[in-house]
C-alpha positions in Angstrom: -24.3 -3.0 12.8 -22.3 -5.4 14.9 -22.6 -3.3 18.1 -26.4 -3.0 17.6 -26.8 -6.8 17.2 -24.6 -7.5 20.2 -26.6 -5.0 22.4 -29.9 -6.4 21.2 -28.7 -9.9 22.1 -27.3 -9.1 25.5 -30.0 -6.7 26.7 -33.7 -7.5 26.2 -34.7 -3.9 26.9 -32.7 -2.9 23.8 -34.0 -5.7 21.6 -35.4 -4.8 18.1 -37.1 -6.9 15.5 -34.6 -8.5 13.1 -36.4 -6.8 10.2 -35.7 -3.4 11.6 -32.0 -4.1 12.1 -31.8 -5.5 8.5 -33.7 -2.5 7.1 -31.4 -0.2 9.0 -28.3 -1.8 7.7 -29.6 -1.8 4.1 -30.6 1.8 4.2 -27.3 2.8 5.8 -25.4 1.0 3.0 -27.5 2.6 0.2 -27.2 6.1 1.7 -23.5 5.7 2.2 -23.2 4.4 -1.4 -25.1 7.5 -2.7 -23.0 9.8 -0.6 -19.8 8.3 -1.9 -21.0 8.7 -5.4 -21.7 12.4 -5.0 -18.3 12.9 -3.2 -16.5 11.3 -6.1 -18.6 13.0 -8.7 -18.3 16.5 -7.3 -14.9 16.4 -5.7 -13.3 16.7 -9.2 -11.7 19.9 -10.4 -14.2 20.1 -13.2 -13.2 23.7 -14.0 -9.7 24.8 -15.0 -6.6 23.0 -16.3 -3.9 21.1 -14.6 -0.2 20.8 -15.1 2.7 18.7 -13.7 6.1 20.3 -13.2 9.0 17.7 -13.0 10.7 15.1 -15.2 8.9 13.3 -18.0 9.3 9.8 -16.5 7.3 10.9 -13.4 4.8 12.7 -15.5 4.1 9.6 -17.6 3.7 7.4 -14.5 1.2 9.5 -12.6 -0.8 11.5 -15.2 -3.4 8.8 -15.5 -3.9 8.9 -11.7 -4.2 12.7 -11.7 -6.8 12.5 -14.5 -9.2 10.9 -12.0 -9.5 14.2 -10.2 -10.6 16.0 -13.3 -13.3 16.0 -15.8 -12.7 13.4 -18.4 -12.5 16.0 -21.1 -9.6 17.8 -19.5 -6.0 16.8 -20.4 -3.0 17.0 -18.1 -0.1 19.1 -19.3 3.6 18.9 -18.5 6.3 21.5 -17.8 10.0 20.5 -17.8 11.6 21.4 -14.4 14.9 22.3 -16.1 13.3 25.5 -17.5 14.1 28.8 -15.8 11.6 30.0 -13.2 10.6 32.9 -15.4 9.8 30.5 -18.3 7.9 28.2 -15.9 5.8 31.1 -14.5 4.8 32.2 -18.0 3.8 28.6 -18.8 1.8 28.3 -15.5 -0.5 31.3 -16.3 -3.4 29.4 -17.9 -3.4 26.6 -15.3 -5.5 26.6 -12.1 -4.1 23.4 -10.6 -0.4 22.7 -10.3 1.3 19.4 -9.3 5.0 19.7 -8.3 7.1 16.5 -8.7 9.3 15.1 -6.0 12.3 15.5 -8.3 12.0 19.3 -8.4 14.8 21.2 -6.7 13.8 22.6 -3.3 14.7 26.2 -4.2 12.5 26.0 -7.4 9.8 24.2 -5.4 9.6 27.0 -2.9 9.4 29.6 -5.7 6.6 27.7 -7.4 4.7 27.4 -4.1 5.0 31.1 -3.4 3.9 32.0 -6.9 0.9 29.6 -6.7 -0.3 31.1 -3.4 0.0 34.6 -4.7 -2.0 33.7 -7.8 -4.7 31.7 -5.8 -3.9 28.5 -7.7 -4.3 25.0 -6.2 -0.9 23.3 -5.7 -0.1 19.7 -4.8 3.5 18.6 -3.9 4.7 15.0 -4.2 6.9 14.5 -1.2 10.4 13.0 -1.1 11.3 10.4 1.5 13.4 13.0 3.4 10.3 15.3 3.6 8.3 12.4 5.0 10.9 12.1 7.7 10.1 15.6 8.9 6.4 14.7 9.4 5.4 14.7 13.0 8.7 16.2 14.0 9.0 17.7 17.5 9.7 21.5 17.5 12.3 22.6 20.1 14.5 25.7 20.6 18.1 26.3 21.2 18.3 29.8 22.7 16.5 31.9 20.1 16.9 29.2 17.3 13.9 27.0 16.4 14.8 23.4 15.6 13.0 20.4 14.2 13.8 17.1 16.0 13.5 14.2 13.6 12.6 11.2 15.6 13.7 7.7 14.5 11.2 5.3 12.9 9.8 3.0 15.6 6.5 2.1 17.4 6.8 2.7 21.2 6.4 0.1 23.9 2.7 0.8 24.8 1.6 0.6 21.2 3.8 -2.5 20.6 2.0 -4.4 23.5 -1.4 -3.5 22.1 -0.4 -4.4 18.6 1.0 -7.8 19.7 -2.2 -8.5 21.7 -4.3 -7.6 18.7 -2.2 -9.8 16.4 -2.6 -12.9 18.6 -6.4 -12.5 19.1 -7.1 -11.7 15.4 -4.8 -14.4 14.0 -6.4 -17.1 16.2 -9.9 -15.9 15.2 -9.0 -15.8 11.5 -7.3 -19.3 11.7 -10.5 -20.8 13.1 -12.7 -19.1 10.5 -10.5 -19.9 7.6 -9.7 -23.5 8.6 -12.2 -25.1 6.1 -10.7 -23.0 3.3 -7.2 -23.9 4.2 -8.0 -27.6 4.3 -9.6 -27.5 0.8 -6.7 -25.4 -0.5 -4.2 -28.0 0.8 -6.1 -30.8 -0.8 -6.3 -29.1 -4.2 -2.6 -28.3 -4.2 -1.7 -31.9 -3.4 -4.1 -33.3 -6.0 -2.9 -31.1 -8.8 0.7 -32.2 -9.0 1.4 -34.2 -5.8 4.0 -31.7 -4.6 4.4 -30.1 -1.2 1.5 -28.1 0.1 3.5 -25.3 1.8 6.8 -23.7 1.0 9.1 -21.8 3.4 11.3 -19.0 2.2 13.7 -16.7 4.0 12.6 -13.1 4.3 13.8 -10.1 6.3 11.9 -9.3 9.4 12.2 -6.6 12.1 15.7 -5.0 12.2 16.6 -7.1 9.1 16.5 -10.3 11.1 15.8 -13.2 8.7 12.9 -15.6 9.3 11.1 -18.3 7.4 7.8 -17.2 5.9 5.1 -19.9 5.3 2.8 -19.7 2.3 0.6 -22.1 0.3 2.6 -23.2 -2.7 1.2 -21.5 -5.8 4.0 -22.3 -8.3 5.4 -25.6 -9.5 8.2 -27.0 -7.3 11.7 -25.7 -7.9 10.3 -22.7 -9.8 13.6 -20.8 -9.6 15.9 -23.6 -10.6 16.0 -22.3 -14.2 15.2 -18.6 -13.8 17.0 -17.8 -10.6 15.6 -15.2 -8.1 13.3 -13.0 -10.1 10.2 -10.9 -9.2 6.8 -12.5 -10.0 4.6 -11.3 -12.8 0.9 -11.7 -13.5 0.2 -14.8 -15.7 3.6 -16.2 -14.8 4.0 -19.6 -16.6 5.3 -21.1 -13.4 2.1 -20.6 -11.5 -0.1 -23.7 -11.2 -3.9 -23.7 -11.9 -4.9 -23.7 -8.2 -2.0 -21.3 -7.6 -3.5 -18.8 -9.9 -6.8 -18.9 -7.9 -5.2 -18.6 -4.5 -2.9 -15.8 -5.5 -5.7 -13.7 -6.9 -7.8 -14.3 -3.7 -4.8 -14.0 -1.4 -5.6 -17.4 0.1 -1.9 -18.3 -0.4 -1.1 -15.8 2.4 -3.2 -17.5 5.1 -0.5 -19.7 6.5 1.4 -16.6 7.5 -1.0 -16.4 10.4 1.3 -19.0 12.0 4.2 -16.6 11.5 2.1 -13.9 13.3 1.5 -16.3 16.2 5.1 -17.1 16.4 6.0 -13.4 16.5 8.0 -13.1 13.3 5.2 -11.1 11.6 2.3 -8.8 12.4 -1.2 -8.7 10.7 -0.4 -5.2 9.4 3.0 -3.9 8.4 5.4 -3.6 5.4 5.5 -6.7 3.3 8.7 -8.8 4.0 11.3 -8.8 1.4 13.9 -11.4 0.3 17.5 -10.4 1.1 18.4 -10.6 -2.7 15.8 -7.9 -3.6 16.2 -5.8 -0.5 19.9 -5.3 -1.4 18.9 -4.0 -4.8 16.2 -1.8 -3.5 18.7 -0.4 -0.8 21.1 0.6 -3.6 18.3 2.6 -5.3 17.0 4.3 -2.1 19.1 4.6 1.1 15.9 4.8 3.2 14.7 1.4 2.2 16.1 -0.3 5.3 14.0 1.9 7.6 10.8 -0.1 6.7 12.3 -2.9 8.8 12.0 -0.9 11.9 8.8 -2.8 12.6 7.6 -6.4 12.1 6.6 -7.1 8.5 2.9 -7.7 7.9 0.5 -10.0 5.9 -1.1 -6.8 4.6 0.1 -3.2 4.7 -0.6 0.4 3.9 1.3 0.1 0.6 -0.8 -2.8 -0.4 -4.2 -1.1 0.0 -3.0 2.3 -1.4 -1.0 0.9 -4.3 -1.2 -2.2 -6.5 1.1 -5.0 -7.7 2.7 -2.6 -10.3 3.3 0.3 -7.9 7.0 1.0 -8.0 9.3 0.5 -5.0 9.8 4.1 -4.1 6.1 4.9 -3.8 5.5 1.7 -1.8 8.4 2.8 0.5 6.7 6.1 1.1 3.5 4.4 2.1 5.4 2.0 4.4 7.3 4.9 6.1 4.1 6.9 6.5 2.5 3.9 8.2 5.3 3.6 10.7 5.4 7.3 11.5 1.6 7.5 11.9 0.9 4.1 13.5 -2.3 3.6 15.5 -4.5 0.6 16.2 -7.3 2.4 14.4 -5.0 2.7 11.3 -4.5 -1.1 11.5 -8.2 -1.6 11.5 -8.7 0.6 8.5 -6.0 -1.3 6.6 -7.5 -4.7 7.4 -11.0 -3.5 6.2 -9.6 -2.0 3.1 -7.6 -5.2 2.4 -11.0 -6.9 1.8 -11.7 -4.3 -1.0 -8.3 -4.9 -2.5 -8.9 -8.7 -2.7 -12.2 -8.2 -4.6 -10.8 -5.4 -6.8 -9.3 -7.0 -9.9 -7.6 -3.8 -10.9 -5.6 -3.8 -7.7 -4.6 -7.4 -8.0 -3.8 -7.3 -11.8 -0.1 -7.3 -12.5 -0.3 -7.4 -16.3 1.2 -3.9 -16.5 4.4 -5.4 -15.2 4.9 -7.2 -18.5 4.6 -4.0 -20.4 7.0 -2.3 -18.0 9.7 -4.7 -19.0 9.8 -3.0 -22.3 10.6 0.3 -20.8 14.1 1.6 -19.9 13.3 1.8 -16.2 11.7 -1.3 -14.6 8.7 -1.3 -12.3 9.4 -3.5 -9.3 6.8 -5.8 -7.8 7.1 -6.7 -4.2 5.6 -10.1 -4.3 8.5 -12.5 -5.0 8.4 -16.1 -6.2 9.2 -19.1 -4.1 12.5 -21.0 -4.3 13.3 -24.7 -3.6 
């Protein structure tokens, strides 16, 4: 649509009536909408039953997502991974679709995959972080031995230059376009409680180098004086009225464009963490520090694919996948899908986090609160 309008403006020979361009855009939107509807409707496994092999915690956390692939009448079953292979294969007989959890032992996983292929069953494997490391590995040989060379997580120099150039151009353009919104936001914050408009907080950047992130203040001042460093929840009592609005619409993130211009951040990348939470996450998963191989971003792959309540390990997988498969085109897709995330209330809603506090294993939320 943009290219058509640009060519029509620049070259008179190519010019079209505005009504034709508008009709074309409208028809394209409607046809794509209808196509998407049929893809979603008929891409389900409407026939057959599905089962998850793994531990119960993983089953309870993903079964609702898996249900979206199936007819609403179908239920998702569960098989404990500690059963013997003979018992598991007996239980698998009536199922056409098998999901293998990341917690399943490699040797059992291989047996299940072999069995599923022999029986013409559909099988899906949830990868571990170490399996993600092998993606896009280089195959080499040592005499008559084949080897997989696992490359470190980084973005090479050529891509870094293009990414930096894109960050500068896009952030300047976005600052100009969002200037009226930022001015109004600053006035509302100031009028509500008379406190500071911005807050700066130390986060970890590329190679774990600390920097000061800039955001619009969405909580009352000195929010952590009583609670200490804790992860933010939806409907947090410390959030101001205007803060509630700008957090839901992500307007509070706009000042980070200055961090991008300065070079501390990128438009797209893993979200920056505070050192306090990063240390805890690192204890839970040794691969966590690898997400700092690139500059943190205002938005990221984990943000568009997950939600506020997506746990740390799943967000880590998305972040590592982004680094391993980086391209400017992927950045563009993430930016466009970020718009959908902003207007999708389900993605922004963190209410589940309150319920998660009642469970034995907490669900972490990456967005942290501001301190003094």
